[in-house]
DRENBA-133918 format. One record per residue (C-alpha): residue number from 1; x, y, z. Coordinates in Angstrom, 2 decimals, m for minus. Layout:
REC,NUM,X,Y,Z
...
This chain:
REC,1,m81.87,3.92,m31.84
REC,2,m79.11,3.92,m34.54
REC,3,m77.63,7.45,m34.78
REC,4,m75.57,6.76,m37.93
REC,5,m78.52,7.80,m40.10
REC,6,m80.64,10.90,m39.53
REC,7,m84.28,10.20,m39.17
REC,8,m86.71,12.00,m41.43
REC,9,m89.96,13.41,m40.15
REC,10,m92.31,10.51,m39.71
REC,11,m89.49,8.30,m38.44
REC,12,m88.36,6.93,m41.84
REC,13,m84.78,6.83,m43.04
REC,14,m83.91,7.93,m46.59
REC,15,m83.28,5.02,m48.95
REC,16,m79.63,4.00,m49.32
REC,17,m79.51,5.04,m52.99
REC,18,m80.95,8.49,m52.23
REC,19,m78.89,11.56,m51.33
REC,20,m81.61,13.03,m49.11
REC,21,m83.09,15.51,m51.57
REC,22,m85.28,13.05,m53.44
REC,23,m82.74,12.47,m56.23
REC,24,m80.91,9.23,m56.76
REC,25,m77.15,9.20,m56.39
REC,26,m75.44,9.25,m59.78
REC,27,m73.67,6.12,m60.91
REC,28,m69.88,6.48,m60.80
REC,29,m68.27,7.24,m64.16
REC,30,m65.77,4.77,m65.61
REC,31,m62.14,5.89,m65.55
REC,32,m61.23,8.02,m68.60
REC,33,m58.68,5.49,m69.83
REC,34,m61.15,2.62,m70.05
REC,35,m62.60,1.74,m73.48
REC,36,m66.13,1.94,m72.10
REC,37,m65.55,5.60,m71.22
REC,38,m65.64,6.54,m74.89
REC,39,m69.04,6.71,m76.45
REC,40,m69.77,5.09,m79.79
REC,41,m69.86,8.57,m81.34
REC,42,m66.37,9.37,m80.10
REC,43,m65.04,6.08,m81.47
REC,44,m66.74,6.83,m84.80
REC,45,m65.15,10.28,m84.79
REC,46,m61.73,8.72,m84.20
REC,47,m62.21,6.51,m87.26
REC,48,m63.39,9.47,m89.34
REC,49,m60.40,11.56,m88.27
REC,50,m58.07,8.71,m89.22
REC,51,m59.71,8.45,m92.66
REC,52,m59.36,12.22,m93.17
REC,53,m55.68,12.09,m92.19
REC,54,m55.12,9.26,m94.66
REC,55,m56.78,11.24,m97.48
REC,56,m54.66,14.29,m96.65
REC,57,m51.48,12.18,m96.59
REC,58,m52.34,10.73,m100.03
REC,59,m53.19,14.12,m101.59
REC,60,m50.22,15.78,m103.29
REC,61,m49.30,19.28,m102.10
REC,62,m49.14,20.48,m105.69
REC,63,m51.95,19.68,m108.11
REC,64,m50.20,19.17,m111.46
REC,65,m53.43,19.68,m113.44
REC,66,m53.63,23.24,m112.05
REC,67,m49.93,24.12,m111.94
REC,68,m48.95,22.73,m115.36
REC,69,m50.87,25.20,m117.54
REC,70,m49.83,28.13,m115.33
REC,71,m46.18,27.10,m115.51
REC,72,m46.35,26.90,m119.30
REC,73,m47.98,30.34,m119.53
REC,74,m45.27,31.85,m117.30
REC,75,m42.50,30.11,m119.28
REC,76,m43.94,31.39,m122.58
REC,77,m44.48,34.90,m121.22
REC,78,m48.22,34.76,m121.85
REC,79,m49.37,34.67,m118.23
REC,80,m51.23,37.87,m117.37
REC,81,m52.45,38.96,m113.99
REC,82,m55.79,40.74,m113.65
REC,83,m54.62,43.51,m111.34
REC,84,m58.17,44.54,m110.37
REC,85,m59.04,40.99,m109.36
REC,86,m55.77,40.67,m107.43
REC,87,m56.43,43.97,m105.62
REC,88,m59.98,42.86,m104.73
REC,89,m58.71,39.55,m103.34
REC,90,m55.99,41.25,m101.29
REC,91,m58.36,43.90,m99.88
REC,92,m60.99,41.28,m99.05
REC,93,m58.35,39.13,m97.33
REC,94,m57.09,42.10,m95.31
REC,95,m60.62,43.01,m94.19
REC,96,m61.79,39.49,m93.36
REC,97,m58.55,38.09,m91.90
REC,98,m57.28,40.53,m89.28
């Protein structure tokens, strides 16, 4: 009798693809560096991230349509700050952003 495999009750050996508890052995995973290791979703995410980076790179840091009128108001001395609104924003920021 071959002693390399344990015999189960009833004299039957477990199937070769079984780990002895009734569950099949999992298939080995591909190495992380292989292209097949990435799912289609991950590849789609990579493309989306690249598109977002491109949009960010093409967006100016300063939006002239917003800054222009404010700059003119400051230059002319007509820019006024609503101190209550500023205080509310600062307090809210301090409370929400520790």
